[in-house]
KELO-815717 format. One record per residue (C-alpha): residue in three letters; x negated, y negated, z; residue number from 0. Coordinates in steps of 0.25 Angstrom, whole numbers, plus 5000, padded with zeros to 4 digits. Example, Ala and Ser with C-alpha at 12.3 -4.5 7.8 and 13.67 -1.06 7.14 Angstrom:
<rs>
[r ALA; [4951; 5018; 5031]; 0]
[r SER; [4945; 5004; 5029]; 1]
</rs>
This chain:
<rs>
[r MET; [5006; 4919; 5090]; 0]
[r ARG; [5010; 4904; 5094]; 1]
[r VAL; [4998; 4900; 5085]; 2]
[r ILE; [5003; 4909; 5074]; 3]
[r ARG; [5017; 4904; 5076]; 4]
[r LYS; [5012; 4889; 5075]; 5]
[r ILE; [5004; 4892; 5062]; 6]
[r LEU; [5016; 4900; 5056]; 7]
[r THR; [5027; 4889; 5059]; 8]
[r ASP; [5019; 4878; 5051]; 9]
[r LEU; [5018; 4887; 5038]; 10]
[r PRO; [5029; 4882; 5028]; 11]
[r LYS; [5039; 4890; 5022]; 12]
[r GLY; [5031; 4889; 5008]; 13]
[r PHE; [5017; 4894; 5014]; 14]
[r SER; [5012; 4902; 5003]; 15]
[r LEU; [5002; 4911; 5009]; 16]
[r PRO; [5005; 4924; 5018]; 17]
[r VAL; [5001; 4923; 5031]; 18]
[r ILE; [4996; 4935; 5039]; 19]
[r ILE; [4995; 4936; 5054]; 20]
[r VAL; [4988; 4946; 5063]; 21]
[r GLU; [4992; 4944; 5077]; 22]
[r HIS; [4986; 4952; 5089]; 23]
[r ILE; [4998; 4957; 5095]; 24]
[r SER; [5004; 4970; 5101]; 25]
[r PRO; [5006; 4981; 5092]; 26]
[r ASN; [5020; 4983; 5099]; 27]
[r SER; [5024; 4969; 5097]; 28]
[r ASP; [5037; 4968; 5089]; 29]
[r ASN; [5039; 4958; 5078]; 30]
[r PHE; [5045; 4947; 5087]; 31]
[r TRP; [5034; 4937; 5083]; 32]
[r ILE; [5037; 4940; 5069]; 33]
[r LYS; [5051; 4936; 5071]; 34]
[r SER; [5048; 4925; 5079]; 35]
[r LEU; [5039; 4919; 5068]; 36]
[r ASN; [5050; 4921; 5057]; 37]
[r LYS; [5058; 4913; 5066]; 38]
[r ILE; [5049; 4900; 5065]; 39]
[r CYS; [5041; 4902; 5053]; 40]
[r LYS; [5045; 4897; 5038]; 41]
[r LEU; [5038; 4909; 5032]; 42]
[r MET; [5042; 4924; 5034]; 43]
[r VAL; [5035; 4933; 5044]; 44]
[r LYS; [5032; 4946; 5044]; 45]
[r GLU; [5025; 4958; 5049]; 46]
[r ALA; [5016; 4964; 5038]; 47]
[r ASP; [5019; 4977; 5032]; 48]
[r GLU; [5011; 4988; 5027]; 49]
[r LYS; [5009; 4986; 5010]; 50]
[r GLU; [5017; 4973; 5012]; 51]
[r LYS; [5014; 4962; 5000]; 52]
[r ILE; [5008; 4950; 5007]; 53]
[r LYS; [5018; 4938; 5004]; 54]
[r LYS; [5016; 4923; 5004]; 55]
[r SER; [5024; 4914; 5013]; 56]
[r THR; [5024; 4927; 5024]; 57]
[r VAL; [5018; 4928; 5037]; 58]
[r TYR; [5014; 4943; 5039]; 59]
[r ILE; [5011; 4948; 5053]; 60]
[r ALA; [5002; 4960; 5056]; 61]
[r PRO; [5009; 4971; 5062]; 62]
[r PRO; [5004; 4973; 5076]; 63]
[r GLY; [4995; 4985; 5077]; 64]
[r TYR; [4991; 4985; 5063]; 65]
[r HIS; [4980; 4978; 5055]; 66]
[r LEU; [4985; 4971; 5044]; 67]
[r LEU; [4977; 4972; 5030]; 68]
[r ILE; [4979; 4965; 5017]; 69]
[r GLU; [4977; 4974; 5004]; 70]
[r GLN; [4971; 4969; 4991]; 71]
[r ASP; [4984; 4970; 4985]; 72]
[r PHE; [4989; 4959; 4997]; 73]
[r THR; [4998; 4969; 5004]; 74]
[r PHE; [4997; 4972; 5019]; 75]
[r SER; [4991; 4985; 5025]; 76]
[r LEU; [4993; 4990; 5039]; 77]
[r SER; [4982; 4997; 5046]; 78]
[r SER; [4982; 5003; 5061]; 79]
[r ASP; [4965; 5005; 5061]; 80]
[r GLU; [4957; 5001; 5074]; 81]
[r ARG; [4959; 4988; 5079]; 82]
[r VAL; [4949; 4976; 5074]; 83]
[r ASN; [4945; 4966; 5084]; 84]
[r PHE; [4953; 4974; 5094]; 85]
[r SER; [4966; 4970; 5086]; 86]
[r ARG; [4976; 4977; 5076]; 87]
[r PRO; [4980; 4970; 5069]; 88]
[r SER; [4967; 4964; 5066]; 89]
[r ILE; [4965; 4948; 5060]; 90]
[r ASP; [4952; 4954; 5055]; 91]
[r VAL; [4958; 4964; 5047]; 92]
[r LEU; [4969; 4956; 5041]; 93]
[r PHE; [4959; 4945; 5038]; 94]
[r GLU; [4947; 4955; 5031]; 95]
[r THR; [4958; 4962; 5021]; 96]
[r ALA; [4964; 4949; 5019]; 97]
[r ALA; [4951; 4942; 5014]; 98]
[r ASP; [4949; 4953; 5006]; 99]
[r ALA; [4962; 4954; 5000]; 100]
[r TYR; [4966; 4938; 4999]; 101]
[r LYS; [4950; 4932; 4998]; 102]
[r GLU; [4950; 4918; 4996]; 103]
[r SER; [4965; 4917; 4996]; 104]
[r LEU; [4967; 4919; 5011]; 105]
[r ILE; [4967; 4911; 5024]; 106]
[r GLY; [4962; 4918; 5036]; 107]
[r ILE; [4968; 4911; 5050]; 108]
[r ILE; [4962; 4914; 5064]; 109]
[r LEU; [4971; 4910; 5076]; 110]
[r THR; [4969; 4911; 5091]; 111]
[r GLY; [4965; 4925; 5097]; 112]
[r ALA; [4957; 4933; 5107]; 113]
[r ASN; [4947; 4941; 5098]; 114]
[r ASN; [4939; 4939; 5085]; 115]
[r ASP; [4949; 4946; 5077]; 116]
[r GLY; [4949; 4939; 5063]; 117]
[r ALA; [4936; 4932; 5064]; 118]
[r LYS; [4929; 4943; 5055]; 119]
[r GLY; [4942; 4942; 5045]; 120]
[r LEU; [4941; 4926; 5044]; 121]
[r LYS; [4926; 4928; 5040]; 122]
[r MET; [4930; 4937; 5029]; 123]
[r ILE; [4942; 4928; 5024]; 124]
[r LYS; [4933; 4916; 5023]; 125]
[r LYS; [4921; 4925; 5016]; 126]
[r ASN; [4932; 4929; 5006]; 127]
[r GLY; [4935; 4915; 5003]; 128]
[r GLY; [4948; 4913; 5011]; 129]
[r LEU; [4950; 4901; 5021]; 130]
[r THR; [4950; 4903; 5036]; 131]
[r ILE; [4956; 4895; 5047]; 132]
[r VAL; [4954; 4898; 5062]; 133]
[r GLN; [4962; 4892; 5073]; 134]
[r ASP; [4954; 4881; 5081]; 135]
[r PRO; [4950; 4889; 5094]; 136]
[r SER; [4951; 4876; 5103]; 137]
[r GLY; [4967; 4878; 5100]; 138]
[r ALA; [4967; 4893; 5100]; 139]
[r GLU; [4974; 4900; 5112]; 140]
[r VAL; [4964; 4909; 5112]; 141]
[r ASP; [4949; 4906; 5104]; 142]
[r ILE; [4942; 4919; 5102]; 143]
[r MET; [4948; 4922; 5088]; 144]
[r PRO; [4946; 4908; 5082]; 145]
[r LEU; [4932; 4907; 5087]; 146]
[r ALA; [4929; 4920; 5082]; 147]
[r ALA; [4934; 4916; 5069]; 148]
[r ILE; [4927; 4904; 5068]; 149]
[r LEU; [4914; 4909; 5072]; 150]
[r SER; [4915; 4920; 5062]; 151]
[r ALA; [4922; 4914; 5050]; 152]
[r LYS; [4918; 4900; 5050]; 153]
[r PRO; [4933; 4896; 5045]; 154]
[r ASP; [4937; 4886; 5036]; 155]
[r PHE; [4947; 4880; 5046]; 156]
[r ILE; [4948; 4878; 5061]; 157]
[r LEU; [4961; 4873; 5064]; 158]
[r ALA; [4971; 4870; 5075]; 159]
[r ILE; [4983; 4879; 5075]; 160]
[r LYS; [4993; 4867; 5070]; 161]
[r GLU; [4982; 4864; 5058]; 162]
[r ILE; [4982; 4880; 5053]; 163]
[r ALA; [4996; 4881; 5046]; 164]
[r PRO; [4994; 4867; 5039]; 165]
[r LYS; [4980; 4873; 5034]; 166]
[r MET; [4986; 4884; 5030]; 167]
[r ILE; [4997; 4877; 5021]; 168]
[r ASP; [4986; 4869; 5015]; 169]
[r LEU; [4978; 4881; 5012]; 170]
[r GLN; [4987; 4889; 5005]; 171]
[r LYS; [4986; 4880; 4993]; 172]
[r LYS; [4972; 4885; 4993]; 173]
[r ILE; [4974; 4899; 4993]; 174]
</rs>
């Protein structure tokens, strides 16, 4: 969460893209994380809701215990289907549906983590013309997820945490 906090606090108020986050947290967790992010971020942070229209300049957090999917009309769907990569929500589920909906107008980012969730979805984002960023494994708290993403997806950028928000700001002009 520290890594996500760093990136989000570096994004300016006028950041023109939506940010959608899957964090592997307990299904019993409350909204404390969202409340704390709203206190320090310049963008609004909220839990994604079923059938909610995705808006720019908003940070959406996948609800604990649900897969977060993006529909063709750029709304969210929530699913309690089986775990993917031992996870629900799964980064792969989000990335695969986002890649299908947004095509080349998408940036996928993989950060620190302890399994390979997200690697397959990141590969699909790249295949559909989107841009891909992976945290430099040498600076990750747990390098399994970044390493899996690098091997699978051959990302466009491998960056230190402090470089990710500036790259997102730069890339928003190209999306």
